[in-house]
LORO-553311 format. One line per field, with one value per residue: residue number from 1; residue in one letter; x, y, z of N, C-alpha, C in turn. Coordinates in pm, whole numbers, plus 50000, padded with zeros to 5 digits. Each point is the difference from the previous one (the first is absolute). Layout:
N
num <- NUM:...
residuo <- A:...
n.east <- X:...
n.north <- Y:...
n.up <- Z:...
ca.east <- X:...
ca.north <- Y:...
ca.up <- Z:...
c.east <- X:...
c.north <- Y:...
c.up <- Z:...
//
This chain:
216
num <- 1:2:3:4:5:6:7:8:9:10:11:12:13:14:15:16:17:18:19:20:21:22:23:24:25:26:27:28:29:30:31:32:33:34:35:36:37:38:39:40:41:42:43:44:45:46:47:48:49:50:51:52:53:54:55:56:57:58:59:60:61:62:63:64:65:66:67:68:69:70:71:72:73:74:75:76:77:78:79:80:81:82:83:84:85:86:87:88:89:90:91:92:93:94:95:96:97:98:99:100:101:102:103:104:105:106:107:108:109:110:111:112:113:114:115:116:117:118:119:120:121:122:123:124:125:126:127:128:129:130:131:132:133:134:135:136:137:138:139:140:141:142:143:144:145:146:147:148:149:150:151:152:153:154:155:156:157:158:159:160:161:162:163:164:165:166:167:168:169:170:171:172:173:174:175:176:177:178:179:180:181:182:183:184:185:186:187:188:189:190:191:192:193:194:195:196:197:198:199:200:201:202:203:204:205:206:207:208:209:210:211:212:213:214:215:216
residuo <- X:X:X:X:X:X:X:X:X:X:X:X:X:X:X:X:X:X:X:X:X:X:X:X:X:X:X:X:X:X:X:X:X:X:X:X:X:X:X:X:X:X:X:X:X:X:X:X:X:X:X:X:X:X:X:X:X:X:X:X:X:X:X:X:X:X:X:X:X:X:X:X:X:X:X:X:X:X:X:X:X:X:X:X:X:X:X:X:X:X:X:X:X:X:X:X:X:X:X:X:X:X:X:X:X:X:X:X:X:X:X:X:X:X:X:X:X:X:X:X:X:X:X:X:X:X:X:X:X:X:X:X:X:X:X:X:X:X:X:X:X:X:X:X:X:X:X:X:X:X:X:X:X:X:X:X:X:X:X:X:X:X:X:X:X:X:X:X:X:X:X:X:X:X:X:X:X:X:X:X:X:X:X:X:X:X:X:X:X:X:X:X:X:X:X:X:X:X:X:X:X:X:X:X:X:X:X:X:X:X:X:X:X:X:X:X
n.east <- 05333:49907:50060:49903:50037:50077:49918:49981:50049:50126:50028:50104:49929:49903:50098:50063:49885:49963:50123:50012:49873:50063:50107:50101:50031:50109:49980:50090:50012:50102:49911:49911:49920:50026:49903:50090:49889:49924:49932:49903:49888:49910:50061:50105:50061:50050:50058:50107:50055:50086:50017:50014:50112:50008:50091:49903:50044:49999:49868:49971:49888:49878:49956:49936:50119:49947:50116:49907:50102:50013:50029:49951:49926:49913:49923:49940:49911:49899:50113:49969:49995:50042:49942:50070:49894:49978:50129:49920:49993:50066:49915:49953:50009:49877:50006:49960:50132:49976:49967:49964:50035:49913:50073:49884:49956:50082:49939:49957:50091:49928:50086:49967:50113:50045:49986:50044:49912:49930:50007:49915:50025:49890:50055:49876:50066:49954:50088:50094:50116:50082:49956:50088:49874:50013:49936:50091:49904:50055:49874:50001:50076:50058:49975:49916:50071:49893:50049:49908:49987:49921:49950:49918:50076:49887:49990:49953:50074:50065:50059:50009:49942:49932:49998:49961:49924:49992:49964:49945:49993:49957:49923:49958:49991:49958:49890:50055:49898:50016:49928:50094:50066:49939:50124:50031:50059:50103:50104:50039:49879:50025:49872:50059:49949:49967:50040:50067:50017:50040:50062:50033:50043:50055:50038:50035:50058:50043:50023:50032:50068:49879:50064:50052:50025:50054:50102:49942
n.north <- 94212:50094:50101:50085:49919:50063:50095:49971:49891:50043:49963:50081:50093:49987:49983:50100:50066:49958:50018:50115:50003:49952:50073:49968:49908:50073:50060:49910:50117:50000:49937:50091:49932:50053:49979:49998:49944:50085:49894:50044:49930:50024:49891:50065:49974:49896:50118:49965:49986:50090:49906:50116:49998:50045:50050:49955:49898:50077:49996:49920:50070:49953:50112:50107:49961:49996:49997:50013:50069:49952:50058:49880:50045:50003:49909:50099:49933:50004:50015:50127:49934:50124:49998:50111:50010:50059:49982:49912:49994:49896:49926:49971:49869:49960:49954:49878:50020:49882:50087:50038:50121:50058:50106:50033:50023:49902:49933:49907:49904:49920:49928:49894:50001:49882:49880:49987:50101:49923:50094:49946:50110:50007:50118:50043:50056:50123:50001:50093:49982:50084:50088:49986:50008:49869:50023:49912:49981:49963:50002:50070:49890:50102:49924:50049:50075:49983:49984:50017:49876:50026:49879:50056:50023:49997:49905:49925:49918:49997:49885:50100:50024:50088:49907:49907:50099:50008:49874:49978:50134:49995:49896:50047:50109:49896:50073:50099:49929:50044:50084:49937:50003:49892:49962:50122:50033:49942:50026:49908:49950:50029:50027:49898:50031:49877:49887:49997:50129:49974:49895:50082:50098:49906:49935:50116:50031:49875:50028:50119:49999:50032:50027:50093:50130:49952:50076:50116
n.up <- 31375:49995:50058:50037:50100:50090:49958:50130:49944:49998:49874:50014:50064:49907:49911:50058:50004:49880:49951:50064:49959:49894:50016:50077:49907:50028:49885:49964:49936:50085:50077:49961:49920:49880:49911:49903:49952:49932:49961:49920:50005:49904:49955:50048:49884:50066:49992:49928:50119:50046:50090:50067:50074:50124:49919:49918:49925:49893:49982:49897:49982:50022:49948:50047:50045:50120:50064:50092:50054:50124:50113:50027:49897:50100:49939:49935:50071:49913:49933:49994:49885:49983:49880:50010:49917:50117:49982:49942:49867:50050:49928:50119:49972:49977:50123:49956:49995:50056:50094:49877:50042:49920:50029:49944:50124:50040:49901:50083:50008:50079:50072:50073:50070:49957:50051:49875:50017:49917:49909:49913:49932:49929:50018:49992:49899:49970:49901:50001:50064:49934:50086:50099:49961:49988:50112:50042:50090:50114:50042:49887:49996:49937:49891:49908:49913:49920:49876:49909:49954:49897:49969:50088:49895:49925:50094:49898:50074:49884:49964:49912:49883:50070:50095:49910:49954:50131:50023:49881:49985:50125:49966:49885:50076:50074:50014:50068:50049:50124:49925:49928:50113:49951:49966:50046:49888:49948:50082:49910:50028:50125:49982:49937:49882:50038:49940:50115:49980:49876:50055:50101:49921:49922:50109:50050:49888:49994:50127:49947:50114:50037:50113:49920:49994:50111:49968:50031
ca.east <- 49905:50035:49937:50020:50092:49947:50049:50057:50132:50082:50027:50121:49965:49903:50073:50073:49906:49943:50101:50040:49898:50010:50120:50086:50137:50045:50060:50139:50016:50129:49989:49886:50028:49890:50029:50068:49931:49855:49930:49864:49919:49858:49955:50057:50101:50116:50115:50128:50072:50119:49984:50129:50002:50023:50137:50011:50004:49876:49940:49886:49874:49885:49918:50072:50014:50061:50023:50016:50080:50013:50136:50089:49989:49889:49887:49894:49869:49894:50051:49936:50087:49922:50063:49939:50011:49934:50082:50002:49871:49956:49867:49988:49889:49931:50080:49926:50092:49976:50101:50050:49903:50029:49938:49997:50019:50143:50074:50090:49965:50067:49971:50067:50091:49955:50074:50142:50040:50006:49883:50025:49894:50001:49923:49937:49992:50004:50097:50133:50082:50141:50081:49968:49901:49909:50058:49960:50037:49940:49964:50046:50146:50032:50096:50046:49939:50015:49917:49897:49969:49877:49975:49899:50086:49923:49918:49857:49941:50026:50120:49947:50078:50060:50120:50100:50057:50104:50099:50078:50123:50096:50058:50085:50117:50075:49999:50010:49878:49949:49853:49966:50080:49902:50051:50104:50111:50130:50057:50041:49884:49903:49958:49996:49885:50054:49901:49933:49890:49901:49926:49900:49905:49919:49902:49898:49920:49914:49893:49899:49934:49963:49924:49960:50066:49925:50014:49991
ca.north <- 50074:50140:50068:50144:50046:50087:50130:50085:49950:49980:49860:49956:49984:49892:49874:49980:49974:49867:49898:50006:49933:49855:49946:50105:49981:50102:49951:50039:50002:49943:49854:49963:49990:50042:49999:50123:50058:49998:49997:49951:49972:49998:49866:49964:49895:50016:50022:49972:50108:49962:50027:50037:50056:49908:49949:49868:50014:50030:49885:50028:49951:50046:50092:50097:49928:50066:49915:50092:49948:50093:50044:49885:49922:49905:50040:50078:49966:50102:50133:50055:50035:50097:50062:50133:50062:50130:50105:49976:50006:49862:49968:49862:49925:49912:49882:49911:49903:49991:50060:50124:50109:50121:50123:50104:50130:50025:49940:49902:49857:49943:49865:49971:49887:49875:49959:50002:50137:50017:50044:50004:50072:50003:50123:50031:50144:50055:50109:49971:50114:49963:50041:49922:50077:49909:49964:49873:49998:49898:50065:50138:50006:49993:49899:50026:50095:49930:50032:49898:49971:49924:49968:50097:50117:50124:50021:49995:49886:49874:49997:49985:50043:50131:49975:49937:50102:50070:49903:49943:50074:49986:49866:49992:50084:49961:50120:49992:50064:49920:49987:49886:49886:49925:49871:50017:49922:50000:50136:50040:50036:50074:50125:49989:49930:49881:49899:49951:50093:49976:49879:50038:50090:49922:49920:50089:50051:49891:49979:50104:50025:50138:50008:50140:50066:50001:50132:50107
ca.up <- 50082:50012:50111:49990:50104:50105:49954:50103:50036:49880:49970:50071:50141:50010:49993:50125:50109:49986:50025:50140:50079:49981:50065:50056:49956:49905:49875:49976:49854:49961:49997:49917:49857:49913:49857:49958:49885:50014:49872:50016:49882:50032:50042:50129:49989:50086:49913:50065:50066:50074:50143:50058:50135:50111:50004:49938:49854:49929:49933:49914:50052:49924:50076:50082:50126:50114:50117:50113:50110:50112:50031:50013:49877:50005:49916:50063:49944:50005:49969:49880:49887:49924:49883:49994:49868:50010:49940:49856:49930:49978:50051:50044:49945:50094:50035:50089:50060:50145:50086:49942:50006:49922:50050:49897:50061:50021:49889:50059:50004:50115:50046:50127:49994:50061:50119:49968:49975:49855:49924:49856:49931:49853:49980:49871:49985:49865:49990:50050:50040:49976:50115:50120:50077:50068:50130:50062:50140:50086:50127:49997:49985:49856:49955:49864:49908:49873:49884:49980:49860:49976:49859:49958:49991:49985:50118:49975:50070:49931:49917:49866:49884:50026:50081:49914:49913:50077:50046:49890:49968:50110:49988:49881:50018:50120:50083:50145:50046:50113:49996:49915:50046:50079:50047:50102:49947:50065:50002:49866:49918:50081:49941:49854:49943:49936:49960:50120:50025:49895:50034:50100:49935:49907:50076:50054:49888:49953:50099:49979:50128:50023:50125:50016:50113:50124:50061:49902
c.east <- 50044:49923:50023:50094:49929:50054:50066:50141:50079:50026:50117:49968:49903:50069:50069:49907:49943:50101:50041:49900:50013:50121:50086:50144:50040:50067:50143:50023:50131:49994:49882:50043:49878:50044:50055:49938:49851:49937:49863:49934:49853:49952:50049:50097:50117:50126:50131:50062:50125:49983:50137:49982:50033:50140:50017:49998:49863:49948:49881:49874:49888:49911:50085:50002:50070:50012:50033:50075:50011:50147:50097:49992:49889:49885:49896:49869:49904:50053:49934:50106:49917:50083:49925:50028:49955:50081:50007:49860:49947:49861:49995:49875:49940:50081:49923:50087:49975:50116:50058:49890:50051:49927:50007:50030:50147:50088:50107:49944:50069:49951:50077:50087:49940:50087:50150:50050:50003:49867:50041:49880:50019:49920:49948:49988:50018:50094:50131:50067:50146:50090:49958:49907:49898:50069:49944:50040:49923:49977:50054:50149:50036:50104:50058:49925:50025:49926:49896:49968:49871:49989:49888:50067:49920:49899:49851:49931:50018:50129:49957:50092:50066:50126:50110:50067:50110:50111:50093:50125:50106:50068:50098:50127:50084:50009:50024:49883:49940:49849:49955:50086:49915:50058:50110:50123:50126:50053:50040:49882:49897:49969:49991:49878:50052:49887:49928:49883:49888:49916:49890:49893:49906:49895:49886:49909:49902:49886:49885:49920:49969:49913:49952:50070:49911:50001:49997:50136
c.north <- 50143:50062:50148:50055:50088:50140:50085:49957:49978:49853:49946:49973:49886:49865:49970:49964:49859:49891:49997:49930:49848:49939:50115:49987:50110:49937:50052:49999:49938:49848:49951:49994:50043:49992:50135:50062:49980:50007:49940:49975:50011:49865:49962:49884:50029:50009:49974:50125:49943:50043:50026:50053:49896:49942:49861:50017:50029:49873:50044:49940:50051:50085:50097:49947:50086:49900:50092:49932:50105:50027:49884:49907:49898:50049:50077:49968:50117:50143:50049:50040:50088:50058:50128:50066:50145:50114:49989:50019:49861:49980:49852:49937:49908:49872:49916:49891:49994:50060:50130:50106:50119:50118:50106:50138:50036:49947:49904:49859:49942:49859:49979:49876:49877:49965:50001:50141:50037:50051:50008:50068:49990:50122:50017:50151:50043:50119:49963:50129:49956:50034:49923:50076:49912:49950:49867:50006:49893:50061:50142:50017:49986:49892:50034:50120:49945:50071:49890:49986:49922:49969:50087:50137:50131:50023:49992:49879:49867:50010:49972:50054:50136:49986:49939:50102:50078:49904:49955:50081:49988:49864:49993:50083:49963:50113:49969:50079:49917:49985:49887:49879:49921:49876:50011:49918:50005:50143:50050:50048:50081:50136:49998:49920:49885:49904:49941:50090:49980:49877:50030:50087:49922:49917:50088:50054:49894:49973:50098:50028:50149:50005:50142:50062:50002:50139:50107:50059
c.up <- 50007:50115:49988:50103:50100:49975:50106:50040:49872:49978:50078:50146:50019:49998:50132:50115:49992:50034:50146:50090:49992:50071:50047:49956:49902:49879:49988:49849:49954:49989:49918:49853:49920:49855:49958:49875:50018:49862:50021:49866:50040:50052:50138:49994:50094:49914:50076:50060:50065:50145:50060:50142:50104:50007:49943:49848:49940:49934:49917:50061:49911:50088:50079:50144:50106:50114:50117:50114:50110:50031:50019:49878:50000:49911:50079:49928:50015:49984:49871:49898:49907:49886:49971:49865:50001:49937:49848:49941:49969:50061:50036:49942:50105:50021:50099:50060:50151:50080:49948:50001:49921:50064:49891:50058:50012:49888:50051:49983:50122:50031:50129:49987:50069:50120:49978:49971:49853:49945:49853:49933:49849:49957:49858:49990:49856:49998:50066:50047:49991:50117:50125:50095:50072:50127:50048:50145:50076:50137:50009:49987:49852:49971:49863:49942:49860:49886:49983:49852:49991:49852:49944:49994:49993:50111:49979:50063:49932:49921:49857:49892:50022:50084:49915:49909:50070:50042:49887:49966:50109:49994:49883:50015:50121:50100:50147:50055:50113:49999:49909:50032:50098:50067:50105:49963:50083:50003:49862:49915:50078:49939:49849:49956:49915:49961:50121:50037:49897:50031:50101:49938:49909:50071:50049:49889:49950:50098:49979:50127:50013:50126:50023:50118:50124:50062:49893:49966
//
């Protein structure tokens, strides 16, 4: 679902206002957990990520996952988890996943946590950014700054031959390129282009999904 947003309020403030109206529990970033990588596809496949934070061991999961906790470590329900792409040239794609909202005006994707304080997003976007310019926050509290990778490398709304022409040399050369690291690999392979990334890229290319850019 996409929405034009409210032009008189900034995306950051809007997120805080909406979430504050739903509950009064403050988010504790030290006890909350969030995925440490951000990758997307036009189809919205849930890609593997590593979940870290909260003083507990890291674990692998599917999709971009956030676990919101308050000052005593209790789950925070109805917290707004917002991924802010506004500092990048990435274009968001239409997303009909229940509970997920795309704002073209602010270039953000957001969802609300469930009763266990958990939100899992499968962001659909075109293009990428190699620097940590994508902000993830919960109720306005920053959790992560991340780079972002998409199988739609050229940003045209689908994963096709033009993307493969750019991906193949990186794969064959074992390049270190976070914009083509789709599988959130182990620390030894993080940021490197490997066969695991090719498997994800190949599946997406065979799907030939083209939802078109939802945002200009």
